[in-house]
LOBA-84158 format. One record per residue: residue in three letters; residue number from 1; x, y, z of N, C-alpha, C in turn. Coordinates in steps of 0.2 Angstrom, whole numbers. Each point is the difference from the previous one (the first is absolute). Layout:
<torkes>
TORKE   type   seq     n_X     n_Y     n_Z    ca_X    ca_Y    ca_Z     c_X     c_Y     c_Z
TORKE    ALA   NUM       X       Y       Z       X       Y       Z       X       Y       Z
...
</torkes>
This chain:
<torkes>
TORKE   type   seq     n_X     n_Y     n_Z    ca_X    ca_Y    ca_Z     c_X     c_Y     c_Z
TORKE    MET     1    -132    -396    -216       2      -4       6       4       5       4
TORKE    ARG     2       5       3      -3       5       5       4      -4       5       4
TORKE    TRP     3      -5       3      -3      -4       5       3      -4      -3       6
TORKE    ILE     4      -2      -6      -1      -4      -3       6       5      -1       6
TORKE    LEU     5       6      -2      -2       5      -1       6       2       6       3
TORKE    GLY     6       1       5      -4       1       7       2      -5       3       4
TORKE    PHE     7      -6      -1      -2      -6       2       4       0      -3       7
TORKE    CYS     8       1      -7       0       0      -4       6       5       2       5
TORKE    LEU     9       6       2      -3       6       2       4      -2       7       3
TORKE    THR    10      -3       4      -4      -1       7       2      -6       0       6
TORKE    PHE    11      -5      -5      -1      -5      -1       5       3      -2       6
TORKE    ALA    12       4      -5       0       3      -3       6       4       5       4
TORKE    VAL    13       4       5      -4       4       5       3      -5       5       4
TORKE    LEU    14      -5       2      -4      -5       4       3      -4      -3       6
TORKE    ALA    15      -1      -6       0      -4      -3       5       5      -1       6
TORKE    ALA    16       6      -1      -1       5      -1       5       1       7       4
TORKE    ALA    17       0       5      -4       1       7       2      -6       2       4
TORKE    THR    18      -6      -2      -2      -6       2       3       0      -4       7
TORKE    SER    19       2      -6       0       0      -4       6       5       2       5
TORKE    LEU    20       6       2      -2       5       3       4      -3       7       3
TORKE    SER    21      -3       4      -4      -3       6       2      -5      -1       6
TORKE    GLN    22      -5      -5      -2      -5      -1       5       3      -3       6
TORKE    GLN    23       5      -4       0       4      -3       6       3       6       4
TORKE    ARG    24       3       4      -3       3       6       3      -6       4       4
TORKE    ALA    25      -5       1      -4      -6       4       3      -2      -4       6
TORKE    ARG    26      -1      -6      -1      -3      -4       6       5       0       6
TORKE    SER    27       7       0      -1       5       0       5       1       7       4
TORKE    ALA    28      -3       5      -3       1       7       3      -4      -1       7
TORKE    PRO    29       4       3       5      -3      -1       7      -6       5       1
TORKE    GLU    30      -4      -2       5      -6       4       2      -1      -1       7
TORKE    ILE    31      -1       6       3      -2       0       8      -7       1       0
TORKE    LEU    32      -3      -5       4      -7       0       1      -2       3       7
TORKE    ARG    33       4      -1       5      -1       3       7       6      -1       4
TORKE    ILE    34       0       5       5       5      -1       5      -3       0       7
TORKE    SER    35       3      -3       5      -2      -1       6       6       0       5
TORKE    PRO    36       0       4       5      -5       6       2       1       5      -5
TORKE    THR    37      -4       6       1       0       5      -4       3       6       3
TORKE    SER    38       2      -1       6       3       6       4       4      -3       6
TORKE    GLY    39       5       4       2       5      -3       6       6       4       0
TORKE    PRO    40       4      -1       5       6       4       0       6      -3      -4
TORKE    GLU    41       6       3       0       6      -3      -3       1      -7       3
TORKE    GLY    42       2      -5      -4       1      -7       2      -6      -4       0
TORKE    THR    43      -6       3      -2      -6      -4      -1       1      -6      -5
TORKE    ARG    44      -2      -6       1       0      -5      -5      -6       0      -4
TORKE    VAL    45       0       1      -6      -5       1      -5      -1      -6      -5
TORKE    GLU    46      -6      -3       0      -1      -5      -5      -3       3      -6
TORKE    ILE    47       3      -2      -6      -2       2      -6      -2      -6      -4
TORKE    ALA    48      -7       1      -2      -3      -5      -4      -1       2      -7
TORKE    GLY    49       1      -4      -5       0       2      -7       0      -6      -5
TORKE    ILE    50       2       2      -6       1      -5      -5       7       0      -3
TORKE    ASP    51       3      -5      -2       7       0      -3       5       3       4
TORKE    LEU    52       0      -1       6       5       3       5       7      -3       0
TORKE    GLU    53       0      -6      -3       6      -4       1       7       3      -3
TORKE    GLY    54      -1       4      -5       6       3      -3       2       7       3
TORKE    VAL    55      -4       2       5       2       7       3       7       0       3
TORKE    SER    56       3       6      -2       7       1       2       1       5       5
TORKE    ALA    57      -5       4       1       0       6       4      -7       2       2
TORKE    VAL    58       0       3       6      -6       2       3       1       7       3
TORKE    PHE    59      -4       5      -1       1       7       2      -6       3       4
TORKE    LEU    60       1       4       5      -6       4       3       2       7      -3
TORKE    GLY    61      -4       2      -4       2       6      -4       6      -1      -4
TORKE    THR    62       5       4       2       7      -1      -3       5      -3       4
TORKE    VAL    63      -2      -2       6       4      -4       5       0      -7      -1
TORKE    SER    64       6      -3      -1       0      -7      -1      -1      -4       7
TORKE    ALA    65      -4      -5      -1      -2      -4       6       3      -7      -1
TORKE    GLN    66       1      -3       6       2      -7       0      -6      -4       0
TORKE    PHE    67       1      -6      -4      -6      -4      -1       2      -7      -1
TORKE    ARG    68      -5      -5       0       1      -7      -1      -6      -3      -4
TORKE    ALA    69       2      -3      -5      -5      -4      -4      -3      -6       3
TORKE    VAL    70      -6      -1       1      -3      -6       3      -3      -4      -5
TORKE    SER    71      -3       3      -5      -2      -4      -6      -1       5      -6
TORKE    SER    72      -3      -3      -5      -1       5      -6      -6       5       1
TORKE    ARG    73      -4      -1       6      -5       4       1       1       3       7
TORKE    HIS    74       6       0       3       0       2       7       7       2       1
TORKE    LEU    75       1       7       3       7       3       2      -1       2       7
TORKE    ILE    76       5       1       4       0       3       6       6       5       0
TORKE    ALA    77      -2       7       1       5       5       0       0       3       7
TORKE    ILE    78       5       4       2       1       3       6       0       8      -2
TORKE    VAL    79      -4       4       4       0       7      -1       6       3       2
TORKE    PRO    80       4       3      -5       7       2       1       0       6       5
TORKE    HIS    81       6       1       2       3       6       4      -1       6      -3
TORKE    LYS    82      -3       5       3       0       7      -2      -5       1      -7
TORKE    SER    83      -5      -4       0      -5       0      -5      -6       4       2
TORKE    THR    84      -4       2      -5      -6       4       1      -6      -4      -4
TORKE    THR    85      -6       2       2      -6      -3      -3       1       1      -8
TORKE    ALA    86      -1      -6      -3       1      -1      -8      -3      -6      -2
TORKE    ALA    87      -1      -1      -6      -2      -6      -3       6      -5       0
TORKE    ILE    88      -1      -6       0       5      -6       0       0      -2      -8
TORKE    SER    89       6      -1      -2       1      -2      -7       5      -6       0
TORKE    VAL    90      -1      -4      -5       4      -6      -1       3       0      -7
TORKE    LEU    91       6      -2      -1       4       1      -7       2      -7      -2
TORKE    SER    92      -1      -2      -6       2      -7      -2       2       2      -8
TORKE    PRO    93       4      -5      -3       2       1      -7      -6       1      -4
TORKE    ALA    94      -6      -3       2      -6       1      -5      -3       6       1
TORKE    GLY    95       1       4       5      -3       6       1      -1       2       7
TORKE    ARG    96      -4       5       2       0       4       6      -8       0       2
TORKE    ALA    97      -1      -1       7      -7       0       2       0       4       6
TORKE    VAL    98      -6       4       1      -1       5       6      -6      -2       4
TORKE    SER    99       1       0       6      -6      -2       4      -6       5      -1
TORKE    PRO   100      -6      -3       1      -6       5      -2      -1       6       5
TORKE    PHE   101       3       0       5       0       5       5       6       1       4
TORKE    ALA   102       2       5       3       6       1       4       0      -4       7
TORKE    PHE   103       6      -1       2       1      -3       7       2       7       4
TORKE    ALA   104      -4       0       5       0       6       5       6      -1       5
TORKE    VAL   105       5       3       0       5      -1       5      -2       4       6
TORKE    MET   106      -1      -3       6      -3       3       6       5      -2       6
TORKE    ASN   107       5       4       1       4      -1       5      -3       2       7
TORKE    ASP   108       3      -2       5      -3       1       7       1       8       1
TORKE    PRO   109      -6       4       1       1       7       1       4       2       6
TORKE    ARG   110       1      -4       4       4       1       6       7       1      -1
TORKE    ILE   111       2      -2      -6       7       0      -2       2       7      -4
TORKE    PRO   112       4       4       2       2       6      -3       2      -1      -8
TORKE    ASP   113      -2       5      -4       1      -1      -7       8      -1      -2
TORKE    GLU   114       4       3       4       7       0      -2       4      -7       1
TORKE    VAL   115      -4      -4       4       3      -7       2       1      -4      -6
TORKE    SER   116       6      -3      -1       1      -4      -6      -4      -7       0
TORKE    TYR   117       1      -5       4      -4      -6       0      -6       1       5
TORKE    LYS   118      -6       0      -3      -6       1       4      -3      -6       2
TORKE    ALA   119       2      -6      -3      -2      -6       2       5      -5       0
TORKE    SER   120      -1      -6       4       6      -5       0       2      -2      -7
TORKE    TYR   121       6      -2      -1       2      -4      -6       6      -4       2
TORKE    VAL   122       0      -5      -4       6      -5       0       4       1      -6
TORKE    ASN   123       6       1       0       4       1      -6       0      -7      -5
TORKE    SER   124      -2       1      -6      -1      -6      -4       7      -3      -2
TORKE    ALA   125       5       4       0       7      -2      -2       3      -3       7
TORKE    PRO   126       2      -6       0       3      -3       6       6       3       1
TORKE    LYS   127       3      -1       6       6       3       2       6      -3      -5
TORKE    PRO   128       5       4      -2       5      -3      -4       4      -6       4
TORKE    GLU   129       2      -5      -4       3      -6       3       6       2       4
TORKE    ASN   130       4       5      -2       6       2       4      -1       5       6
TORKE    PHE   131      -7       1       2      -1       4       6      -1      -5       6
TORKE    THR   132       4       2       5       0      -5       5      -1       3       7
TORKE    SER   133      -4       6       0      -1       3       7      -7       3      -1
TORKE    ALA   134      -3       3       6      -6       3       0       0       5       6
TORKE    ARG   135      -5       5       0      -1       4       5      -7       3       0
TORKE    LEU   136      -3       0       6      -7       3       0       0       8       0
TORKE    TRP   137      -5       3      -2      -1       7       1      -7       2       1
TORKE    GLY   138      -1       6       2      -7       3       1       0       7      -2
TORKE    ILE   139      -6       3      -1      -1       7      -2      -6       2       5
TORKE    ALA   140       1       6       3      -5       3       4       0       7      -2
TORKE    ILE   141      -7       3       0      -1       6      -2      -6       3       4
TORKE    ALA   142      -1       7       0      -5       3       2      -5       2      -5
TORKE    ASP   143      -7      -1       1      -5       3      -5      -1       7       2
TORKE    THR   144       2       4      -5       0       8       2      -8       2      -1
TORKE    ARG   145      -4      -4      -2      -7       2      -1      -3      -1       7
TORKE    PHE   146       3      -4       4      -3      -1       7       1       6       4
TORKE    PRO   147      -5       3       4       0       7       3       6       0       5
TORKE    GLN   148       1      -5       4       6       0       5       6      -4      -2
TORKE    PHE   149       1       0      -7       6      -4      -3       6       1       4
TORKE    ARG   150       1       6       2       7       2       3       1      -5       7
TORKE    SER   151      -5      -3       3       1      -4       5       1      -7      -2
TORKE    ALA   152      -1      -2      -6       0      -7      -2       7      -3       1
TORKE    GLN   153      -1      -6       2       6      -4       2      -1      -8      -1
TORKE    VAL   154       6      -3      -1       0      -7       0       5      -3       5
TORKE    GLN   155      -2      -5       3       4      -4       5       2      -7      -3
TORKE    VAL   156       6      -1       1       2      -7      -3       4      -4       6
TORKE    ALA   157      -3      -5       2       3      -4       5       5      -5      -2
TORKE    TRP   158      -1      -3      -6       5      -5      -2      -1      -1      -8
TORKE    THR   159       5      -2      -3       0      -2      -7       3      -7      -1
TORKE    ARG   160      -3      -3      -5       3      -7      -1       0      -2      -7
TORKE    LEU   161       5      -3      -3       0      -2      -7       2      -8       1
TORKE    SER   162      -4      -4      -3       1      -7      -1      -1      -3      -7
TORKE    CYS   163       3      -5      -1      -1      -3      -7      -2      -8       1
TORKE    MET   164      -3      -2      -5      -2      -7      -1       5      -4      -4
TORKE    VAL   165       4      -4       3       6      -3      -4      -1      -8       1
TORKE    ASP   166      -1      -4      -5      -1      -7       0      -6      -2       5
TORKE    GLY   167      -5       5       0      -6      -2       3       0       2       8
TORKE    HIS   168       6       3       2       0       2       7       1       8       0
TORKE    GLU   169      -2       3       5       0       7       2       7       2       3
TORKE    VAL   170       4       4      -3       6       2       3       0       8       1
TORKE    VAL   171       1       2       6       0       7       2       7       3      -2
TORKE    LEU   172       0       5      -4       6       4      -2       1       5       5
TORKE    ASN   173      -5       4       2       1       6       4      -6       0       5
TORKE    ASP   174       2       2       6      -5       0       6       2       6       4
TORKE    ASP   175      -3       6      -1       3       6       4      -6       3       4
TORKE    SER   176       2       2       6      -5       3       5       3       7       2
TORKE    ASN   177      -5       5       0       2       7       3       6       3      -4
TORKE    ARG   178       1      -2      -7       5       4      -4      -2       0      -7
TORKE    LEU   179       2       6      -3      -2       1      -7       6       4      -3
TORKE    ARG   180       1      -1      -7       4       5      -3      -4       3      -6
TORKE    GLY   181       2       5      -2      -4       3      -6       2       7      -2
TORKE    GLY   182      -4       3      -4       1       7      -3      -6       3      -1
TORKE    LEU   183       0       7      -1      -6       4      -2       1       2      -8
TORKE    TYR   184      -4      -3      -4       1       1      -7      -6       5      -3
TORKE    LEU   185       2       3      -5      -5       5      -3      -7      -4      -2
TORKE    ARG   186      -5       4       2      -7      -3      -1      -3       2      -7
TORKE    GLU   187       1       6      -2      -2       2      -7       5       3      -4
TORKE    PRO   188       2      -4      -6      -2      -6      -2       2      -6       5
TORKE    TRP   189      -3      -5       0       1      -6       4       7      -2       0
TORKE    PHE   190       4       1       6       7      -2       1       4       5      -4
TORKE    GLY   191      -3       4      -4       4       5      -3       4      -2      -6
TORKE    GLY   192       0      -6      -2       3      -3      -6       7      -1       1
TORKE    HIS   193       3       1       6       7      -1       2       1      -2       7
TORKE    ASP   194       6      -1       3       1      -3       6       1       6       5
TORKE    TYR   195      -2       6      -1       1       5       5      -4      -1       6
TORKE    HIS   196       2       0       6      -4      -1       6       4       3       6
TORKE    GLU   197      -4       1       5       3       2       7      -1      -6       4
TORKE    ILE   198       4       0       6       0      -5       5      -7       0       3
TORKE    MET   199      -3      -5       1      -6      -1       3       0       1       7
TORKE    PRO   200      -3       5       3       0       0       8      -5      -5       3
TORKE    VAL   201       2      -3       6      -4      -4       3      -1       1       7
TORKE    THR   202      -5      -1       3      -1       1       8      -2      -7       3
TORKE    LEU   203       2      -2       6      -1      -6       3      -6       1       5
TORKE    ASP   204      -5      -5      -1      -5      -1       5       2      -5       5
TORKE    LEU   205       3       1       6       2      -5       4      -6      -4       3
TORKE    GLN   206      -5       3       1      -6      -4       3      -2      -6      -5
TORKE    ASN   207      -1       2      -6      -2      -5      -5       6      -3      -4
TORKE    GLN   208       6       1       2       6      -3      -3      -1       1      -8
TORKE    ALA   209       0       6      -2      -1       1      -7       3       6      -2
TORKE    VAL   210       2       1      -7       2       6      -3      -5       4      -3
TORKE    VAL   211       0       6       2      -6       5      -3       3       4      -5
TORKE    LEU   212      -4       0      -6       1       4      -6      -5       6       0
TORKE    LEU   213       2       6       2      -4       6       0      -1       2      -7
TORKE    VAL   214      -4      -4      -4       0       2      -7      -4       7      -2
TORKE    GLY   215      -4       2       5      -4       6      -1       5       6       0
TORKE    GLU   216       6      -1       4       4       6       1       4       1      -7
TORKE    ARG   217       1      -5      -4       3       1      -7      -5      -3      -5
TORKE    ALA   218      -6       3      -1      -5      -3      -4       2       1      -7
TORKE    ASP   219       5       4      -2       2       1      -7       5      -6      -2
TORKE    ARG   220       2      -4       4       4      -6      -1      -3      -7       1
TORKE    VAL   221       4      -4      -4      -2      -7       1       5      -3       5
TORKE    TRP   222      -3      -3       5       4      -3       6       2      -7      -2
TORKE    HIS   223       5      -1      -3       2      -7      -3       5      -3       5
TORKE    PHE   224      -2      -6       3       4      -3       5       2      -7      -3
TORKE    TRP   225       5      -3       3       2      -7      -2       3      -3       7
TORKE    SER   226       1      -7      -1       3      -4       5       6       3       3
TORKE    PRO   227       1       1       7       6       3       2       6      -5       1
TORKE    SER   228      -1      -6       0       5      -5       0       3      -1      -7
TORKE    ILE   229       6      -3      -1       3      -1      -6      -4      -4      -5
TORKE    ARG   230       0       2      -6      -3      -3      -6       1      -8       0
TORKE    ALA   231      -5      -4       0       1      -7       1       1      -3      -6
TORKE    SER   232       4      -6       0       1      -4      -6      -5      -5       0
TORKE    LEU   233      -3      -2      -6      -5      -5      -1       3      -7       2
TORKE    PRO   234      -3      -4       3       2      -7       1       0      -4      -6
TORKE    LEU   235       5      -5       0       0      -4      -6      -6      -5       0
TORKE    GLY   236      -2      -1      -6      -6      -5      -1      -5       3      -5
TORKE    ARG   237      -6      -3       0      -5       2      -5      -4       6       3
TORKE    LEU   238       0       6      -2      -3       5       3      -7       1      -3
TORKE    ALA   239      -5       0       4      -7       1      -2      -2       8       0
TORKE    GLY   240       4       4       4      -2       7       1       1       2       7
TORKE    CYS   241      -1       6       1       1       3       7      -6       4       2
TORKE    THR   242       0       1       7      -5       4       3       3       5       5
TORKE    ALA   243      -2       7      -1       2       5       4      -6       2       5
TORKE    LYS   244       1       0       6      -5       2       5       2       6       5
TORKE    ALA   245      -4       3       2       1       5       5      -6       1       5
TORKE    ARG   246       1       0       6      -5       2       5       0       7       1
TORKE    VAL   247      -6       3      -2       0       7       0      -7       3       3
TORKE    LYS   248       1       6       3      -6       4       2      -1       6      -4
TORKE    ILE   249      -5       1      -5       0       5      -4      -5       5       2
TORKE    GLY   250       2       6       2      -5       5       3      -4       3      -6
TORKE    PRO   251      -5       4       2      -4       4      -4       4       4      -5
TORKE    GLY   252      -2       0      -6       4       4      -5       6      -3      -3
TORKE    ALA   253       2      -6       2       6      -3      -2      -2      -6      -5
TORKE    LEU   254       5      -2      -4      -1      -6      -4       7      -3       0
TORKE    LEU   255       0      -7      -2       6      -4       0      -1      -5      -5
TORKE    GLN   256       6      -2      -4       0      -5      -5       7      -4       2
TORKE    MET   257       0      -7      -2       5      -4       1       3      -3      -6
TORKE    GLY   258       6      -2       0       3      -4      -6       7      -2       1
TORKE    PHE   259       3      -3      -5       7      -2       1       3       0      -6
TORKE    ASP   260       7       0       0       4       0      -6       4      -6       0
TORKE    TYR   261       2      -4      -6       5      -4       0       6       4      -2
TORKE    TRP   262       6      -2       2       6       3      -1       6      -4      -4
TORKE    ARG   263       4       3      -3       5      -4      -3       5      -4       5
TORKE    SER   264       1       3       5       4      -3       6      -2       4       6
TORKE    ALA   265       3      -3       6      -1       3       6       4       6       1
TORKE    SER   266       5       1      -4       4       6       1       0       5      -5
TORKE    GLU   267      -4      -1      -6       0       5      -5      -4       6       2
TORKE    PRO   268       4       6      -1      -4       6       2      -5       2      -5
TORKE    TYR   269      -5       4       2      -5       3      -4       3       4      -6
TORKE    GLY   270      -2      -1      -6       2       5      -5      -4      -1      -6
TORKE    ARG   271       2       2      -6      -4      -1      -6       3      -5      -5
TORKE    GLY   272       3      -5       3       3      -6      -4      -5      -6       0
TORKE    GLY   273      -6       1       2      -5      -6       0       2      -5       5
TORKE    ASN   274       2       3       6       2      -5       5      -6      -2       5
TORKE    ASN   275      -6       3      -1      -5      -2       4      -6      -1      -4
TORKE    HIS   276      -5      -5       1      -5      -2      -4      -7       0       5
TORKE    GLU   277      -4       5      -1      -6       0       4      -5      -6      -1
TORKE    ALA   278      -1      -3       6      -5      -6       0      -7       2      -1
TORKE    GLY   279      -2       6       2      -6       2       0      -2       5       6
TORKE    ALA   280      -6       1       1      -3       4       5      -7      -2       3
TORKE    SER   281      -1       1       6      -7      -1       3      -5       5      -2
TORKE    ASP   282      -6      -2       2      -5       5       0       2       5       5
TORKE    TRP   283      -4       6       0       2       5       6      -4      -2       6
TORKE    PHE   284       3       1       6      -3      -1       6      -2       7       3
TORKE    PHE   285      -6       0       3      -2       6       3      -1       0       7
TORKE    SER   286      -2       6       3       0       0       8      -5      -4       3
TORKE    SER   287       1      -2       6      -5      -5       3       1       2       8
TORKE    ASP   288      -4      -3       4       0       2       7       6      -4       3
TORKE    GLY   289       2      -6      -2       5      -4       3       6      -1      -5
TORKE    TRP   290       4      -5       3       6      -2      -4      -3      -5      -6
TORKE    GLN   291       4       0      -5      -2      -5      -6       7      -2      -3
TORKE    GLU   292      -1      -6      -4       6      -2      -4      -1       2      -7
TORKE    ALA   293       6       4      -2       0       2      -7       4      -5      -4
TORKE    ILE   294      -2      -4      -5       3      -5      -3       0       0      -8
TORKE    PHE   295       6      -2      -3       0      -1      -7       4      -6      -1
TORKE    SER   296      -2      -4      -5       3      -6      -2       0      -1      -8
TORKE    ASP   297       5      -2      -3       0      -2      -7       0      -7      -1
TORKE    ILE   298      -2      -4       5      -1      -8      -1      -6      -1      -4
TORKE    GLY   299       1      -4      -5      -5      -1      -5       0       4      -6
TORKE    GLY   300       4       6       0       1       4      -6      -6       4      -2
TORKE    LEU   301       0       2      -6      -5       4      -2      -6      -4      -1
TORKE    ARG   302      -6       2       3      -6      -5       0      -5       2      -6
TORKE    PHE   303       1      -3      -5      -5       1      -6      -7      -3       2
</torkes>
C-alpha cells in the first residue's frame, strides 16, 4: 500500500513539474510581426506576437525603447533616440523573443549625421512637480553639404510660448524682432558642455526680423531662446505648452524648435538639474516664403 501511495505522490510531483514546465514554455513571448518595418527615430512600431503581457523591456538592438502593452498579443514601442537598424527584441521573466527581421532606421537624409534629435519627440517623463517656469528655444544650422552653404541664413520675425491651463491658452512670452542665444560646438553636438560664444544677429528692418547668418559659422549650432524674462507658469491644471516661431529659412539652412521647463523663473543654467527638456520638433527646411515652426508637448508621448 505504501509503495502505491509513494508512486502516486511521485507521479503527482512529476506531473506538476511537467505542467509548470509546459506553462513556462507556453508563456515565453514570441514576436510574429512588426509594423512598420522602417522609419526614423520616434516611429511608433506595433509589435504583434504571443504571450506579450509579461514583457518588461523592449530593445532595438541594444538600445532600450519606450513601450506600452495593449494586450497579450500587441505592444506599441517607440524607435529610440540614436538607434540604428537592428532587430527588435522583447524581454519577460519567461524568456526573450526577437523579431523575425530587423527594423530599418531611416532618418531624413536632409538632416546632417551629427545632429542629435533627427525627428520630433516628446519627453515621456513629465515636468517635475516643483518646476514652475518655462522658456522656448530654437536651433539653426547650415548644411555644409549644400554647395552655397556659406550664404545660408534664417530670419526670425517673432517667437511665442503659450500653455494650456484649465482648458485656456495662456501666452507666457511673445517677442518680436529680438533673440538671445549662443554659438555652440557642432561636433560633437553641443560639445558635451556649456562652452559657447555670443550669438551674432543682424536686423532686417524691411521684414522686421532678426537674421541669423548660419552659413558664416557653419561649424557651430546657433542656439537661441526667448529674449524676454523666463516666464512663470500660471497656476492651474497644466496640459502642456507650445513654442512657435515665424521664420524664413533660406537654402542650405535648417531649424528646430523646442522648450524647457525650469525649476523657477530665476534659476540660472547649471548642472543641478534645474531645467527639464519638454522635447523637440521635427526639423524645418528652406521654403520660398515665411512659415511657422512649432513644437508642443500637449498630449504627451503618443503611443
